[in-house]
SELO-470585 format. One record per residue (C-alpha): residue number from 1; z negated, y, x. Coordinates in nm, 2 decimals. Layout:
<nodes>
{NUM, {Z, Y, X}}
...
</nodes>
This chain:
<nodes>
{1, {-7.73, 7.45, 10.06}}
{2, {-7.72, 7.45, 10.41}}
{3, {-7.64, 7.82, 10.48}}
{4, {-7.99, 7.86, 10.29}}
{5, {-8.14, 7.62, 10.49}}
{6, {-8.03, 7.76, 10.82}}
{7, {-8.12, 8.08, 10.77}}
{8, {-8.46, 8.01, 10.64}}
{9, {-8.48, 7.80, 10.98}}
{10, {-8.41, 8.08, 11.16}}
{11, {-8.63, 8.34, 10.97}}
{12, {-8.95, 8.08, 11.02}}
{13, {-8.81, 8.04, 11.42}}
{14, {-8.77, 8.46, 11.49}}
{15, {-9.10, 8.54, 11.30}}
{16, {-9.28, 8.30, 11.49}}
{17, {-9.12, 8.45, 11.84}}
{18, {-8.99, 8.11, 11.89}}
{19, {-8.64, 8.07, 12.10}}
{20, {-8.34, 7.82, 11.94}}
{21, {-8.41, 7.67, 12.29}}
{22, {-8.77, 7.61, 12.26}}
{23, {-8.72, 7.46, 11.92}}
{24, {-8.44, 7.23, 12.02}}
{25, {-8.68, 7.10, 12.28}}
{26, {-8.98, 7.07, 12.05}}
{27, {-8.75, 6.84, 11.82}}
{28, {-8.53, 6.67, 12.10}}
{29, {-8.19, 6.81, 12.03}}
{30, {-8.01, 7.06, 12.17}}
{31, {-7.98, 7.45, 12.15}}
{32, {-7.61, 7.45, 12.03}}
{33, {-7.74, 7.22, 11.77}}
{34, {-7.96, 7.45, 11.64}}
{35, {-7.73, 7.76, 11.67}}
{36, {-7.49, 7.52, 11.43}}
{37, {-7.79, 7.46, 11.19}}
{38, {-7.89, 7.81, 11.17}}
{39, {-7.50, 7.93, 11.13}}
{40, {-7.49, 7.68, 10.83}}
{41, {-7.20, 7.46, 11.05}}
{42, {-7.36, 7.14, 11.04}}
{43, {-7.53, 6.94, 10.78}}
{44, {-7.89, 6.85, 10.79}}
{45, {-8.05, 6.52, 10.73}}
{46, {-8.38, 6.50, 10.58}}
{47, {-8.53, 6.37, 10.89}}
{48, {-8.40, 6.65, 11.07}}
{49, {-8.56, 6.90, 10.84}}
{50, {-8.85, 6.66, 10.86}}
{51, {-8.86, 6.73, 11.21}}
{52, {-8.80, 7.07, 11.23}}
{53, {-9.05, 7.17, 10.94}}
{54, {-9.32, 7.00, 11.21}}
{55, {-9.21, 7.16, 11.48}}
{56, {-9.24, 7.54, 11.30}}
{57, {-9.54, 7.44, 11.12}}
{58, {-9.40, 7.52, 10.76}}
{59, {-9.27, 7.30, 10.50}}
{60, {-8.90, 7.37, 10.47}}
{61, {-8.81, 7.05, 10.23}}
{62, {-9.01, 7.18, 9.93}}
{63, {-9.06, 7.53, 9.96}}
{64, {-8.76, 7.74, 9.82}}
{65, {-8.56, 7.95, 10.07}}
{66, {-8.74, 8.26, 10.19}}
{67, {-9.08, 8.17, 10.06}}
{68, {-9.37, 8.15, 10.29}}
{69, {-9.71, 8.13, 10.14}}
{70, {-10.06, 8.15, 10.26}}
{71, {-10.43, 8.00, 10.18}}
{72, {-10.76, 8.19, 10.24}}
{73, {-11.11, 8.13, 10.23}}
{74, {-11.23, 8.47, 10.18}}
{75, {-11.59, 8.62, 10.22}}
{76, {-11.57, 8.63, 10.59}}
{77, {-11.67, 8.90, 10.79}}
{78, {-11.41, 8.99, 11.06}}
{79, {-11.47, 9.03, 11.42}}
{80, {-11.31, 9.10, 11.76}}
{81, {-11.05, 9.34, 11.88}}
{82, {-10.67, 9.41, 11.76}}
{83, {-10.39, 9.62, 11.90}}
{84, {-10.17, 9.83, 11.68}}
{85, {-9.82, 9.70, 11.63}}
{86, {-9.48, 9.89, 11.65}}
{87, {-9.38, 9.96, 11.32}}
{88, {-9.12, 9.88, 11.08}}
{89, {-8.98, 10.25, 10.96}}
{90, {-8.97, 10.36, 11.34}}
{91, {-8.80, 10.01, 11.47}}
{92, {-8.52, 10.05, 11.16}}
{93, {-8.46, 10.44, 11.24}}
{94, {-8.42, 10.35, 11.59}}
{95, {-8.20, 10.04, 11.56}}
{96, {-7.95, 10.29, 11.30}}
{97, {-7.99, 10.57, 11.57}}
{98, {-7.85, 10.39, 11.84}}
{99, {-7.52, 10.32, 11.66}}
{100, {-7.50, 10.73, 11.78}}
{101, {-7.50, 10.57, 12.14}}
{102, {-7.16, 10.43, 12.31}}
{103, {-7.39, 10.35, 12.61}}
{104, {-7.66, 10.02, 12.61}}
{105, {-7.98, 10.14, 12.45}}
{106, {-8.28, 9.87, 12.53}}
{107, {-8.57, 9.92, 12.29}}
{108, {-8.91, 9.76, 12.42}}
{109, {-9.19, 9.63, 12.19}}
{110, {-8.94, 9.57, 11.87}}
{111, {-9.10, 9.40, 11.59}}
{112, {-8.99, 9.04, 11.47}}
{113, {-9.03, 9.16, 11.13}}
{114, {-8.79, 9.08, 10.83}}
{115, {-8.65, 9.42, 10.80}}
{116, {-8.55, 9.43, 11.17}}
{117, {-8.38, 9.06, 11.17}}
{118, {-8.13, 9.20, 10.86}}
{119, {-8.06, 9.53, 11.01}}
{120, {-7.97, 9.30, 11.33}}
{121, {-7.77, 9.07, 11.16}}
{122, {-7.57, 9.37, 11.02}}
{123, {-7.50, 9.52, 11.33}}
{124, {-7.41, 9.18, 11.50}}
{125, {-7.17, 9.16, 11.18}}
{126, {-6.97, 9.47, 11.27}}
{127, {-6.92, 9.43, 11.65}}
{128, {-7.28, 9.53, 11.79}}
{129, {-7.38, 9.28, 12.05}}
{130, {-7.76, 9.23, 12.05}}
{131, {-7.95, 9.05, 12.27}}
{132, {-8.31, 8.92, 12.24}}
{133, {-8.56, 8.90, 12.56}}
{134, {-8.91, 8.86, 12.42}}
{135, {-9.00, 9.17, 12.23}}
{136, {-8.68, 9.38, 12.41}}
{137, {-8.39, 9.41, 12.22}}
{138, {-8.09, 9.49, 12.41}}
{139, {-7.78, 9.67, 12.24}}
{140, {-7.44, 9.72, 12.34}}
{141, {-7.15, 9.87, 12.08}}
{142, {-6.81, 9.76, 12.05}}
{143, {-6.54, 10.00, 12.17}}
{144, {-6.44, 10.03, 11.80}}
{145, {-6.65, 9.91, 11.48}}
{146, {-6.51, 9.67, 11.24}}
{147, {-6.66, 9.68, 10.88}}
{148, {-6.44, 9.42, 10.73}}
{149, {-6.69, 9.11, 10.81}}
{150, {-7.04, 9.33, 10.74}}
{151, {-7.30, 9.06, 10.64}}
{152, {-7.31, 9.16, 10.27}}
{153, {-7.62, 8.94, 10.19}}
{154, {-7.83, 9.10, 10.49}}
{155, {-7.74, 9.46, 10.38}}
{156, {-7.82, 9.40, 10.05}}
{157, {-8.17, 9.33, 10.15}}
{158, {-8.27, 9.65, 10.31}}
{159, {-8.27, 9.95, 10.17}}
{160, {-8.24, 10.08, 10.55}}
{161, {-7.82, 10.00, 10.52}}
{162, {-7.79, 10.38, 10.40}}
{163, {-7.90, 10.49, 10.74}}
{164, {-7.58, 10.36, 10.89}}
{165, {-7.39, 10.64, 10.73}}
{166, {-7.50, 10.94, 10.93}}
{167, {-7.43, 10.78, 11.25}}
{168, {-7.11, 10.57, 11.18}}
{169, {-6.93, 10.90, 11.04}}
{170, {-6.91, 11.01, 11.41}}
{171, {-6.72, 10.65, 11.47}}
{172, {-6.49, 10.62, 11.15}}
{173, {-6.33, 10.85, 10.90}}
{174, {-6.36, 10.62, 10.60}}
{175, {-6.57, 10.31, 10.52}}
{176, {-6.76, 10.10, 10.29}}
{177, {-7.11, 9.97, 10.27}}
{178, {-7.27, 9.72, 10.04}}
{179, {-7.52, 9.88, 9.80}}
{180, {-7.87, 9.84, 9.93}}
{181, {-8.19, 9.68, 9.80}}
{182, {-8.56, 9.65, 9.98}}
{183, {-8.90, 9.71, 9.78}}
{184, {-8.88, 9.71, 9.38}}
{185, {-9.07, 10.06, 9.31}}
{186, {-8.89, 10.22, 9.06}}
{187, {-8.64, 10.47, 9.11}}
{188, {-8.55, 10.54, 9.43}}
{189, {-8.19, 10.75, 9.40}}
{190, {-7.98, 10.76, 9.73}}
{191, {-7.84, 11.11, 9.57}}
{192, {-8.08, 11.30, 9.86}}
{193, {-7.87, 11.15, 10.11}}
{194, {-7.53, 11.23, 9.93}}
{195, {-7.64, 11.59, 9.91}}
{196, {-7.76, 11.60, 10.27}}
{197, {-7.46, 11.45, 10.41}}
{198, {-7.22, 11.65, 10.21}}
{199, {-7.28, 11.95, 10.41}}
{200, {-7.12, 11.75, 10.68}}
{201, {-6.80, 11.65, 10.49}}
{202, {-6.92, 11.36, 10.35}}
{203, {-6.78, 11.25, 10.05}}
{204, {-6.98, 10.91, 9.92}}
{205, {-6.83, 10.79, 9.63}}
{206, {-7.10, 10.47, 9.46}}
{207, {-6.93, 10.13, 9.29}}
{208, {-7.14, 9.84, 9.16}}
{209, {-7.11, 9.70, 9.49}}
{210, {-7.06, 9.94, 9.76}}
{211, {-7.12, 10.31, 9.90}}
{212, {-6.74, 10.43, 9.97}}
{213, {-6.74, 10.65, 10.23}}
{214, {-6.48, 10.94, 10.34}}
{215, {-6.55, 11.23, 10.60}}
{216, {-6.36, 11.55, 10.69}}
{217, {-6.53, 11.76, 10.95}}
{218, {-6.73, 12.04, 10.84}}
{219, {-6.99, 12.27, 11.07}}
{220, {-7.29, 12.35, 10.84}}
{221, {-7.54, 12.61, 11.03}}
{222, {-7.79, 12.54, 10.78}}
{223, {-7.89, 12.25, 10.53}}
{224, {-8.17, 12.23, 10.26}}
{225, {-8.28, 11.90, 10.20}}
{226, {-8.30, 11.76, 9.83}}
{227, {-8.61, 11.59, 9.88}}
{228, {-8.82, 11.57, 10.20}}
{229, {-8.75, 11.22, 10.27}}
{230, {-8.79, 11.02, 10.57}}
{231, {-8.48, 10.81, 10.59}}
{232, {-8.29, 11.13, 10.45}}
{233, {-8.40, 11.35, 10.72}}
{234, {-8.31, 11.08, 10.95}}
{235, {-7.98, 11.05, 10.82}}
{236, {-7.91, 11.44, 10.85}}
{237, {-8.05, 11.43, 11.21}}
{238, {-7.79, 11.16, 11.31}}
{239, {-7.48, 11.36, 11.14}}
{240, {-7.59, 11.63, 11.32}}
{241, {-7.68, 11.51, 11.63}}
{242, {-7.32, 11.38, 11.71}}
{243, {-7.22, 11.72, 11.69}}
{244, {-7.18, 11.99, 11.96}}
{245, {-7.31, 12.29, 11.69}}
{246, {-7.63, 12.39, 11.59}}
{247, {-7.73, 12.28, 11.24}}
{248, {-8.06, 12.38, 11.10}}
{249, {-8.23, 12.13, 10.87}}
{250, {-8.48, 12.25, 10.62}}
{251, {-8.77, 12.08, 10.41}}
{252, {-8.71, 11.79, 10.65}}
{253, {-8.97, 11.53, 10.65}}
{254, {-9.18, 11.56, 10.97}}
{255, {-9.37, 11.19, 10.93}}
{256, {-9.44, 10.97, 11.24}}
{257, {-9.08, 10.78, 11.20}}
{258, {-8.89, 11.09, 11.19}}
{259, {-9.08, 11.23, 11.50}}
{260, {-9.00, 10.96, 11.69}}
{261, {-8.64, 10.97, 11.58}}
{262, {-8.67, 11.29, 11.72}}
{263, {-8.84, 11.17, 12.05}}
{264, {-8.53, 10.90, 12.11}}
{265, {-8.26, 11.17, 12.04}}
{266, {-8.40, 11.41, 12.29}}
{267, {-8.41, 11.14, 12.54}}
{268, {-8.02, 11.09, 12.45}}
{269, {-8.00, 11.44, 12.58}}
{270, {-7.99, 11.58, 12.18}}
{271, {-8.18, 11.96, 12.13}}
{272, {-8.43, 11.96, 11.89}}
{273, {-8.69, 12.22, 11.80}}
{274, {-8.94, 12.22, 11.53}}
{275, {-9.02, 11.83, 11.59}}
{276, {-9.36, 11.77, 11.39}}
{277, {-9.25, 12.06, 11.14}}
{278, {-9.05, 12.11, 10.84}}
{279, {-8.76, 12.26, 10.99}}
{280, {-8.57, 12.13, 11.25}}
{281, {-8.29, 12.30, 11.44}}
{282, {-8.05, 12.06, 11.64}}
{283, {-7.76, 12.10, 11.87}}
{284, {-7.55, 11.75, 11.92}}
{285, {-7.36, 11.63, 12.16}}
{286, {-6.99, 11.53, 12.07}}
{287, {-6.99, 11.21, 12.28}}
{288, {-7.34, 11.02, 12.31}}
{289, {-7.25, 10.77, 12.61}}
{290, {-7.57, 10.65, 12.83}}
{291, {-7.75, 10.39, 12.89}}
{292, {-8.11, 10.43, 12.78}}
{293, {-8.43, 10.23, 12.73}}
{294, {-8.70, 10.35, 12.48}}
{295, {-9.04, 10.20, 12.43}}
{296, {-9.13, 10.20, 12.04}}
{297, {-9.45, 10.39, 11.94}}
{298, {-9.76, 10.24, 11.74}}
{299, {-9.75, 10.23, 11.36}}
{300, {-10.02, 10.41, 11.15}}
{301, {-9.98, 10.19, 10.83}}
{302, {-10.07, 9.87, 11.09}}
{303, {-10.39, 10.04, 11.21}}
{304, {-10.48, 10.15, 10.84}}
{305, {-10.42, 9.78, 10.71}}
{306, {-10.69, 9.66, 10.97}}
{307, {-10.91, 9.97, 10.88}}
{308, {-10.88, 9.86, 10.50}}
{309, {-10.93, 9.48, 10.58}}
{310, {-11.27, 9.55, 10.80}}
{311, {-11.39, 9.82, 10.52}}
{312, {-11.36, 9.60, 10.25}}
{313, {-11.51, 9.26, 10.43}}
{314, {-11.80, 9.45, 10.56}}
{315, {-11.69, 9.41, 10.91}}
{316, {-11.72, 9.55, 11.30}}
{317, {-11.38, 9.51, 11.46}}
{318, {-11.18, 9.73, 11.73}}
{319, {-10.84, 9.81, 11.63}}
{320, {-10.64, 9.98, 11.97}}
{321, {-10.39, 10.19, 11.96}}
{322, {-10.39, 10.36, 11.67}}
{323, {-10.17, 10.68, 11.63}}
{324, {-10.44, 10.93, 11.56}}
{325, {-10.25, 11.25, 11.47}}
{326, {-10.08, 11.03, 11.15}}
{327, {-10.44, 10.91, 11.06}}
{328, {-10.65, 11.19, 11.06}}
{329, {-10.66, 11.26, 10.68}}
{330, {-10.70, 10.91, 10.61}}
{331, {-11.03, 10.88, 10.83}}
{332, {-11.16, 11.23, 10.67}}
{333, {-11.12, 11.11, 10.33}}
{334, {-11.28, 10.78, 10.43}}
{335, {-11.58, 10.95, 10.63}}
{336, {-11.64, 11.14, 10.32}}
{337, {-11.69, 10.80, 10.12}}
{338, {-11.92, 10.70, 10.39}}
{339, {-11.72, 10.51, 10.63}}
{340, {-11.87, 10.49, 11.01}}
{341, {-11.69, 10.44, 11.27}}
{342, {-11.64, 10.54, 11.67}}
{343, {-11.29, 10.62, 11.81}}
{344, {-11.26, 10.68, 12.20}}
{345, {-11.08, 10.98, 12.39}}
{346, {-10.69, 11.00, 12.32}}
{347, {-10.43, 10.87, 12.55}}
{348, {-10.04, 10.86, 12.52}}
{349, {-9.81, 10.56, 12.43}}
{350, {-9.54, 10.44, 12.62}}
{351, {-9.31, 10.70, 12.50}}
{352, {-9.51, 11.00, 12.65}}
{353, {-9.56, 11.19, 12.33}}
{354, {-9.74, 10.98, 12.06}}
{355, {-10.15, 11.03, 12.09}}
{356, {-10.31, 10.71, 12.04}}
{357, {-10.71, 10.63, 12.02}}
{358, {-10.94, 10.32, 11.98}}
{359, {-11.12, 10.27, 11.66}}
{360, {-11.44, 10.07, 11.61}}
{361, {-11.52, 10.03, 11.25}}
{362, {-11.87, 9.97, 11.15}}
{363, {-12.01, 9.82, 10.82}}
{364, {-12.05, 10.09, 10.55}}
{365, {-12.19, 10.15, 10.22}}
{366, {-11.90, 10.37, 10.04}}
{367, {-11.91, 10.61, 9.75}}
{368, {-11.63, 10.70, 9.54}}
{369, {-11.47, 11.09, 9.61}}
{370, {-11.52, 11.33, 9.32}}
{371, {-11.16, 11.42, 9.39}}
{372, {-10.84, 11.26, 9.31}}
{373, {-10.67, 11.05, 9.64}}
{374, {-10.33, 11.11, 9.64}}
{375, {-10.01, 11.11, 9.88}}
{376, {-9.84, 11.38, 10.03}}
{377, {-9.54, 11.46, 10.30}}
{378, {-9.69, 11.47, 10.66}}
{379, {-9.94, 11.60, 10.76}}
{380, {-10.10, 11.47, 10.42}}
{381, {-10.21, 11.16, 10.38}}
{382, {-9.92, 10.89, 10.42}}
{383, {-9.76, 10.76, 10.11}}
{384, {-9.76, 10.43, 10.26}}
{385, {-10.11, 10.43, 10.35}}
{386, {-10.23, 10.51, 9.97}}
{387, {-10.24, 10.16, 9.83}}
{388, {-10.53, 10.08, 10.10}}
{389, {-10.74, 10.33, 9.91}}
{390, {-10.68, 10.11, 9.60}}
{391, {-10.85, 9.79, 9.74}}
{392, {-11.07, 10.04, 9.92}}
{393, {-11.22, 10.17, 9.61}}
{394, {-11.32, 9.80, 9.46}}
{395, {-11.56, 9.81, 9.72}}
{396, {-11.70, 10.20, 9.65}}
{397, {-11.97, 10.32, 9.43}}
{398, {-11.85, 10.51, 9.13}}
{399, {-11.51, 10.57, 9.00}}
{400, {-11.24, 10.63, 9.20}}
{401, {-10.86, 10.81, 9.08}}
{402, {-10.54, 10.73, 9.26}}
{403, {-10.27, 10.94, 9.16}}
{404, {-9.93, 10.78, 9.29}}
{405, {-9.70, 11.05, 9.23}}
{406, {-9.42, 10.92, 9.44}}
{407, {-9.33, 10.58, 9.30}}
{408, {-9.31, 10.49, 8.92}}
{409, {-9.40, 10.15, 8.94}}
{410, {-9.65, 10.13, 9.24}}
{411, {-9.97, 10.19, 9.07}}
{412, {-9.90, 9.92, 8.82}}
{413, {-9.90, 9.68, 9.11}}
{414, {-10.24, 9.81, 9.21}}
{415, {-10.35, 9.61, 8.87}}
{416, {-10.30, 9.30, 9.01}}
{417, {-10.63, 9.34, 9.19}}
{418, {-10.80, 9.28, 8.84}}
{419, {-10.72, 8.92, 8.90}}
{420, {-10.93, 8.90, 9.20}}
{421, {-11.21, 9.10, 9.01}}
{422, {-11.14, 9.47, 9.03}}
{423, {-11.22, 9.70, 8.77}}
{424, {-10.91, 9.94, 8.71}}
{425, {-10.77, 10.11, 8.45}}
{426, {-10.42, 10.24, 8.43}}
{427, {-10.38, 10.56, 8.26}}
{428, {-9.99, 10.57, 8.35}}
{429, {-9.75, 10.46, 8.59}}
{430, {-9.86, 10.66, 8.84}}
{431, {-10.27, 10.73, 8.78}}
{432, {-10.53, 10.44, 8.80}}
{433, {-10.89, 10.46, 8.77}}
{434, {-11.09, 10.21, 9.01}}
{435, {-11.43, 10.13, 8.96}}
{436, {-11.65, 9.99, 9.17}}
{437, {-11.82, 9.82, 9.37}}
{438, {-11.75, 9.51, 9.19}}
{439, {-11.76, 9.16, 9.38}}
{440, {-11.41, 9.00, 9.45}}
{441, {-11.33, 8.64, 9.38}}
{442, {-11.04, 8.41, 9.49}}
{443, {-10.71, 8.32, 9.29}}
{444, {-10.37, 8.23, 9.32}}
{445, {-10.14, 8.51, 9.32}}
{446, {-9.77, 8.52, 9.38}}
{447, {-9.71, 8.86, 9.58}}
{448, {-9.55, 9.17, 9.45}}
{449, {-9.20, 9.26, 9.54}}
{450, {-9.32, 9.56, 9.74}}
{451, {-9.46, 9.57, 10.06}}
{452, {-9.79, 9.79, 10.05}}
{453, {-9.90, 9.65, 9.73}}
{454, {-9.86, 9.29, 9.89}}
{455, {-10.08, 9.40, 10.15}}
{456, {-10.34, 9.51, 9.97}}
{457, {-10.40, 9.18, 9.77}}
{458, {-10.39, 8.99, 10.09}}
{459, {-10.69, 9.22, 10.18}}
{460, {-10.87, 9.16, 9.87}}
{461, {-10.86, 8.81, 9.90}}
{462, {-11.03, 8.82, 10.26}}
{463, {-11.32, 8.98, 10.09}}
{464, {-11.31, 8.74, 9.79}}
{465, {-11.54, 8.47, 9.72}}
{466, {-11.39, 8.14, 9.73}}
{467, {-11.04, 8.02, 9.85}}
{468, {-10.71, 8.20, 9.72}}
{469, {-10.32, 8.14, 9.77}}
{470, {-10.08, 8.41, 9.81}}
{471, {-9.73, 8.28, 9.75}}
{472, {-9.40, 8.43, 9.85}}
{473, {-9.51, 8.67, 10.14}}
{474, {-9.14, 8.78, 10.24}}
{475, {-9.25, 9.14, 10.11}}
{476, {-9.51, 9.13, 10.36}}
{477, {-9.30, 9.00, 10.68}}
{478, {-9.06, 9.28, 10.58}}
{479, {-9.30, 9.51, 10.75}}
{480, {-9.58, 9.33, 10.93}}
{481, {-9.54, 9.08, 11.22}}
{482, {-9.74, 8.78, 11.27}}
{483, {-10.00, 8.93, 11.05}}
{484, {-10.14, 8.58, 10.97}}
{485, {-10.20, 8.50, 11.33}}
{486, {-10.35, 8.84, 11.40}}
{487, {-10.63, 8.77, 11.12}}
{488, {-10.68, 8.43, 11.24}}
{489, {-10.73, 8.60, 11.59}}
{490, {-11.00, 8.81, 11.40}}
{491, {-11.18, 8.50, 11.26}}
{492, {-11.02, 8.52, 10.90}}
{493, {-11.01, 8.19, 10.75}}
{494, {-10.61, 8.21, 10.67}}
{495, {-10.32, 7.99, 10.72}}
{496, {-9.99, 7.88, 10.61}}
{497, {-9.98, 7.67, 10.34}}
{498, {-9.79, 7.33, 10.37}}
{499, {-9.75, 7.01, 10.23}}
{500, {-9.60, 6.75, 10.44}}
</nodes>
């Protein structure tokens, strides 16, 4: 039980951006005592738990481990300005990429989100030294990786663990990784990873509990990916980056997180041509060993969250630092629906590559598109941005058809909007019709175990009249940092639900 409570305390503290020392000061104890509590090495009295709960603003006594609930008084307009955060997908890709480097990797603007915490817990458990300083993470690899003490609990909570394989084959001839989890979105097979890595001499056997990996050096000149997946492309990039020869990767993803990983690898000295296309030519380095600092770039799905929130609440807000090249088609579809907005001249992100704009939204009357809205690989409409169109469609006049062909279950989760007053008709596990506009009303719901479907319920509640409660927002915290606080800064009536 104490282990669970300790993990819960650490999760909440890190989500709030609070250090162990700051928490210790608030409750009148020492940092070492907090460290022992979080590690499960010290019994926690009810009195101490109450003190910690008050210091963190979360009720740790009555809530089960891992649950955070929010209450929302909807129907309020948002106003002000919000800055786009850096991305979950970019962050986990770069954390995995850091395993290639024998030098020290410093990553600035690292989001303090659940997915990042889980990856860092795994890294630390295999010997990597990780230091947090505000939003900067300093990563120092061990001389030799030891996977015998890998944090299986953390590893099983993130599907990104499969991306450890590409870098680790350059350090270990054989190893085992726990089978991974993450969002529950139907059949998300890892076979494409296996098919990509077998070209490099990697043999992966799956057991009920683990991926068992063995590697014999092969030097592929050209590989075709089984599917144009983001993490599959990144894994192939990692495998190619640590070799001195040249590898051509075809049917690669050109999505934002892949382009970010390419930018990072290029700064490490890896030669990559074709970035932003479906064919990447990679000439790697046999021994990557340099001290490098890199600032993460902005998340298009974070910008899209606030675009959708402003649209359904009929608000005018400014969203700064939007990565425009990964939002162009989404904005065009919204324009054709009647969405009005202004955007600034483009400028560059800290990495010197990603183009950004500031977008100011205007209250708009929307009409449903005649054509279906569906995702595609980049430069198509982003797969992770598609769900936002479901909640937007509830406020558009007419009938919208959303075709979510990628995931078997995600369109089913969109029907949860009905509980807020939406009118949806599920045609099959991939297609859903949404009739609008409808007046949304408050309700009490439990987050689905998938990040994007959970966020659209939160957006719907912002627009819904009356009070709503959204329970167990862990799936949202996996991908969005301080979302409740950021919405509150725009005037949303939203707060954590605690019952002291």
